[in-house]
Structure formats: structure tokens, C-alpha cells
N, C-alpha and C positions, 0 to 999 in steps of 0.2 A: 788126605796124608801128605804133607808138602814132603817132594824129595832132598836128600841130605844134597846141597851143594857145595861142588867138587870145582876143581882149577880146569876140569880134562874140558880139551876141546870137542866131545861127544866123538870123536872119529873110528872108537873100536866097531869090531862086530857083534852085536846081542845074539847069544849062544839061541833066543827061542827063535831067532831067522835063519841067523845065519849069512845076515846081508848089512849093510853100512846102513844105521838109524837115519834119519829124512834129519836133518837141522835147518833153522831161520838162524839167521841173525838180525834184531831188532833195532833199527837205531832211530831213538829219540831225539826229536831238538827241541829247543824253546818254544812252543807254543798254549795257547789256552786245552788246543785239541788234543797236549799231549797225554790227557786221561782216555783216550781212545783208544790209546796205545794198549793201554792194561785189558781191554777190551780184546785187543787183538794177540795178544799176546796169549791171553787163557782162550780162545776161539784156539793156537794151532796147539798149545799144549794137548789140548783137549782132541784134537786130530790126531795126535801119539806124533808131533813133531817134537824134536829138541830146540828150544828158543835159548839166543844165547842174546843177550839183552845190550845197547852199550848209548849212554845217557851222554849228549854235551851238557855243560857248567849251567846254560839257561833251564834246559830240559827240569836240573834238580830242582828248579824255586817251584814249578807247577805240580810235578808227582815225586814222591820219595823211591832215594831207589829200593828202598824195601818193601816194595810194593812189586814190582819187577821180579826180586825175587824171588818171593813168597810165593808168586803166580808161576815160576817158574822151574823154582828148586834150584838154581843155579846162581851164580854171584854174577853183579851189574857192571861193567864196567865202565870208569868215567874218565880216567885219568890215561895220556898217555906213558906215563911213571910210575904204573901202579905197581905197588908193594909186592903184591900178591901174585902178580904179574910170571912168578919165574925169571926165563931169559930177559923178561921185559920187551919181546916181541909180538905179545899177543894182537894189536894193531896189523900187524899181517896172519899170523896165525889163523885166528877167527873163522878169518874166512876162506881157508884152506878147509874142504870137505862138504861145502854148507850148499845147499840147493841153492838159496837165493840171500842179500841182503836187502832186506827193506826198509828204507828211513820212512818211519810216518807216524809224527807230521813230521812232516819236510819243510821247512821254515823258509823266507824268503834269502834272508841269511848265508842259513846253508846250499842254497842252491848254487848263488853266487859266488860261495868258494869252491861248491863241490865244479861247476862250470870253468873254476882256473885253475884247477888241479890243485888246489891248497891244499897240503899234512901236516899242516901247525893243532890238532889237536886228537886226538884217537879214534873219533869216529871219521873224518874227513882222509886220515893217512888208510883205513881200515882199508874207505871205498876206494881208494887210490892204487891200493895196494891184491886187488882181489882178482880171484878169478873167478869168480861165477857171477850172473846176472845181478843188479842192481837196478833197484825199484822207487823210485822216490814220489808218494804221494805230500802233495803240497798243501799248506792251513795255510792262511792270512787273510789281512783283509785287501773288498776287493782294490784296493786304488793300489795296492803294493803289488798284487796281481798284476793288474793291468799296465804296471809300468814299464818304459821300453826296457828299462835293465832285467827288470824280471824275466820279461819275454825274451829278451835274447840270449838272458842264463838259459832259460828253459832249452830254447833253441839250440843250443851247442852241447847238453844232457841227452838232447836226441839224437844227436848226430857223432855224438860217441855211441851210440847205443844203450842209452839208459832210458828204462821204464819206466811214461810219466803216467801216474795213476791220477786223474782226474786234472781239478779240482771240480767239486759239485759246488751247484749251483742255491741257494736258499736263503735263512737267516744268519747271521753272525755275530760273531760274541761281541765284537762292537755296539751290538744292533742295528747295522743298518743290512739290505739284504742285497745278495751280488753272489758272486763270481768269486770263489775262494776257499769255502768249505770241506773239510778233508771228506775222501770217501767213506762212506761206513766201514767198519770192521769186517764185514760179512764179503762185501764185494772186495775189500784188497785182500782177503784170509783167500777168497772162491779164486781170483786172478792167479797170486801167487801160488799157490798150492796147486796148478795147473801147469807150471813151469816146470817138469819134473824130466826124471831121463827119459819119459815117455814122448815125449815129444821129442827130442832131438833122435827117436828114433822112427819116424812116422815116415818119413820119405829117403830114408837112408841108402844110398847107392842107385838113387833113380834122377835122371836127370828133368829138370823143369826149365821151361824156357816161357821169359815173359815179355810184353812190351807194354809202353807206360812214357807217360808225357803229352803233348800237345805232337803235330807234326805243321812243319811250314813251309808251307807252298808258293813259291814264288813269283812273285808277278814284273816284274824289273829287277836289279843286280840291289834293291835298298827296301824295296816294301813287297810285302805278302800275305796270304792269309792264313791266320792262324784261330788258335780256342785258348781259351782261361785254363786249363788242364796246370796244376801242377807237378804233376807227377810222383804228391807225397803216397799216395794209394799204394803207387804201383812201385816203388822204392820196399817200403812196407812191407809188402809181399815176398819180395825178394826178397829181406831180411830173412825175413819169418820163414820161408824157406828154402834158406839156407841153415840156419840154427834147427829145421826140421832134419835134418842131414842129406840134405839134396844136392845135387851142383847145379847151380843156377847162371844162366846166362840171361843175361836184363839189354833186351833193344831200346833202348831212351831216345826220343827226341831232344829236343833243344831244353833240358833245362840247370840250371848250377843246383843240385844238390850232390850231396857227397854217396860214392859209392860203396852200398852195404860191404862190409866185412865178406869175405870168398865168396864173392859172386860179379861174376865176369861182365864188364859191361862192353857193348857197342853202340860209340852214337852215331844217328842215325838225323836227316833233315826233314826231311820230305814224307808223305807216305809211299810214295815208290821203294824209295832207299828203307822204309820199314821192311815192305814187302819184302823187298830183295833177301832182306837178310834173317826173317823171318823162315822164308822158303827154303836157306841154305843151310838153314840149323835143324830143323824141327825134322828130319829125319833120326837125330840122334837122340830127343826127347821124346818123354814117360806123357809130361803133361804141358798142354800150352795152354798160357794165361793172355788172355787181352785186354791188360785192363789200358791200352795208349787211347787216348784220343784223336781216332784218326780221322783226317778228314774226309769226311766224303766227297769233294770236290775238288780241283784245282782248277789253275785258269788251262787254256786249251792251249796259252804258247806262251812263253815269259820273255819279255823284251829284253834285249842284248843289251840296249841303255837304260839310265834313269827316264821314265817315262816324264815330259812335261808339261806344266800345268796352266791351261790356257785360257782366258777369260769365259766366262759364260761357256766355257766346252764341257758335254757332259761325257765321261767316260763309261766306255760298255765294255764289259770284261765276258769271252766267251769261258765258258765252263767245262771241263768232262771232267766224268767219275769218275772215283782215284780204285785202283782194285780191293776188291773186298776181303778181306785177310782171313777174315772166320770162317767168308760159306767156302773163300778159296780153300782153307784147311778140311771140310770138310770131302772133299775129293781128295787132294793132295795128301792124307796125314788122316784116314779114318780110324787107323788102330792107336794115332794117339789122343788122352785123355784132354779134350777141349775147354776151357771155360771162357764165356762172354763175360764184357759186362756190360750194360746199357745205362746210360744216362739220360731219365726221360724228368721233361716239365709237369706230364701230368699224365692219369692209370698209367701209373710204374706200370703194375702187375702187371693188366692185359696188356698193352705194346711189349714187354719185356717178354712175355711168352707165347709172345707174336714172334719178335727176332727169334728167341732160343729154338722156336722151330723152326721158321724157314732156314736158319743157317747149320741146323741138325746139331745142337749143342747136348751133352748130356749137363751141363750146366751155366746159367745163368746169375750173373750177381747184376742187382737192379736197385737204382738209387735216386732220389731225386737233383737235377742237376745244379738245382739253385741252394740246396744244401751244399752240397760236396763240392763246390768249385773253390781250391784254396784256402778250405779248411782243415783242422787238425782234426775235425773226430768227423760222424758217418754214420747215415741210420741205412742197412741195404735189406732186400729180399732174395731170399734162393732163391729158383726156381729151377725143379725139375723134374723126372714126370709124374713123383709123389705129388706133384702139388707144389704152393707158393708157402715159402718159411722162415717170417719175418723176423731181424736179430734186434734187439733195443741201438738206440745208440751210441756209440764209444767213444774212443778217440786212435784216432789209426793205426798206430802203432800195436796197440789190444786188438782194434778188429782185425788187423792180419793178422793175427797168429789165431783166431778162431777160425777165419775162414781158413786156414792151411788146415787147420783139422779138420773142417770138414769139406774140403777139399780131398784129401789124403781117405777121411773115410770113403768115399764116394768113388774114388779112383780107384779103391782096393776091392773095393764091390763089383765094381764097371770091369778089374781084368779080368776076373771067375767067369764071368759070362763073356766076354772076345774071345 
């Protein structure tokens, strides 16, 4: 039986539980995939979420608002100046008390408007005025998704802290095959439902120290040895750790990524500078996560002036080993829960486990270097005393949340033993 639709935003305490009900705002934009949003609403209602649906004018051309009203038992919001909206402030009030706003499907047009901070319809205004996480699940033709403009918009949204779910690859509504399919309603529902109040308390009161990015080892004033690490995984983990309630310090090599909210950033260049910064702060940390691609070797001496190229001359560089930060921490900070990363090109599990044992790490996260470098998604294997635990490939911001959950779980178990 469908519940009576009301004008409320479901912020009252339920007498049965004595707590605030769980509520999600579902935004639907103009895409053939809009029919999947109906299934998404049904899944959340079945999971006992209150679902408020906001539709753009284009979305209403694909699915009738009455469909969502029947599924959720609540009115569907379509216009900024909807007469039934009381004081006319639903574009602000709807996000208050919501666990998240989820725009699924998110069209290319919506992504561009959201990236620009537009607020000229009820959905874009709601996203701009929110006090809760925003998720977008893109759905469009493969050429539209891969277009540089769309990718710029997606990058801007990620930089603003928006979680981008997908898209998936496969057969598209236009008959073509490629990347652009909206993720399945089941995958979206499971991901968003996990972003509850519980995550924000996982590391409350704890201090997390991370490293990220490459290092740069100077050969002379203009040249150096470095690697292709983008820093994306480390920055995503720093943001996720902060969202989990931790006080986060991020030691990063030279990258141009924006500093995540509520994260203290320490910029370094060389492996030795990174080691010095880590050793200076690790005594105040509960958890250390070494994500940076720290150089294994550096020039034995750096030239004071730019080296000049001579015809037919061979240049030989003498290299010295850099400080092994993870190995050093086993001796310097045995009471800190230490997590390492290993990027291997082959035999990932075997080589990762060898590294974990050699460096005395409670947890090591291994991945294929070829797949992870400069990519927005990744596939990893967790290695601990209980064996290998592979995770499916997922976007790095989502993977970061999953990894922080795994780190927190193992940390709390580890604390009980030490």
C-alpha cells in the first residue's frame, strides 16, 4: 500500500525508533536511463529510507513524476516555484537532514551546470545549497562522456568533493558500445547507503598521517629523477580519512591536486624531505598510510650548476639508496598502525606479501602499477596475516572510502592486541 504523500521533509523523530529516519534526495535528469532511477527509489524505500525525488523538466519527458510519487509515497519536486512548496524554500530545505543527494542519472548537461555552480532550476539550486554529500551517476553516449568538456566538468566536481559513481561500460541506448552506462541501481544503492553516520565515526579522535605523490631527486638545478605517480589515491585516502572523523596530516610530493577539506598539508620534494616530515610527525599519529611513490634511489651528488650536454659524451650517474620510510617506522614507531602500498608490474600478491613481511606491516595494499598510474580508478589486493583479500576495480574516491573502512576495522582489532 502506498503511503500518503505529504509536504514534510521527513525530519521528525519516529516514535518507534526514537531517532531521525534515514532520508535520501534522488535527483533525476534527462536521460534514457531515467527509468533505472525508479528501481533505485524502490530499493531505498525497501531498505526503509525516506526518498524525496527531484526531477528536471527533461527527466519528466522520459518518466512520469507520478511513477516516483507512487513508489515513494511523497510529492515529486519539479519546479523552483512549486506552489505546494509552502514558503518556496524547498530548494534549500530538502537537503537539510538528508543522508545524501544522489543524481542518477546525471546527464552531461547537468554535470556541466553543477560544475559551474548554476542554480537556475530546483535540482541545481538544491545541490548548491546542500549540507550533505552529493553523488552523481553519469549516463550518456560514449562520445559525450569522453569529450574534454565533460571530463573537465567531472574533474571540477571531484575537486569540490562530489562523489562520481561510474559510469559503466557496455551497450548504450544509442546502440553503440562503450563507456557511459549508468551504474546499476543495486551498485548505487549499496554505495550510497554505506555513506551513513557510521562512517563519520570510524576514526573519530584518531590521528592519521599519510604520504602521497612522487618525489623528485635533483640531478642539477633543472633536472631530476621522478616517477609518474599522480597522487590521486593518496589524496582520496586523506579526504576519506578526514570524512571518517580523523585528524589528518598529508605529506605530499610535488603534485597540483587541491588539498582536501579538513586535511593539513605538508609539501615536500625529495625522498629525504618526505622521510624527515614523516619522522617529525609520526609520534603523534595512530595510523600511518604510506601511499607515496618514494624514489628508491637518488643521485649521490647533485650538481650546483646545470650539466651541459657534450657531443658523443656518455653521462654516468652514481646513485645512492634513499631512506626506506616504511622499514624505518617498524623500529621508530612500533605502536603506530602502519599501512603500506605496493605497485608491482607482475606477481602482485607474492611480491606484495614479501614486502609486507620484510617491512613488518600489519596491512599492505598491492596493485598493478600499469593500471594505477594516472588512472581515476584502481583494483587492489589487501594483504594481512589472514591472507590475500582482492577488491573489485572501482573509482579511486570510492575505493578510498572502502579502504579506510578496512583500515579502521583492522586498526581497532590491532589496538586490542598491542
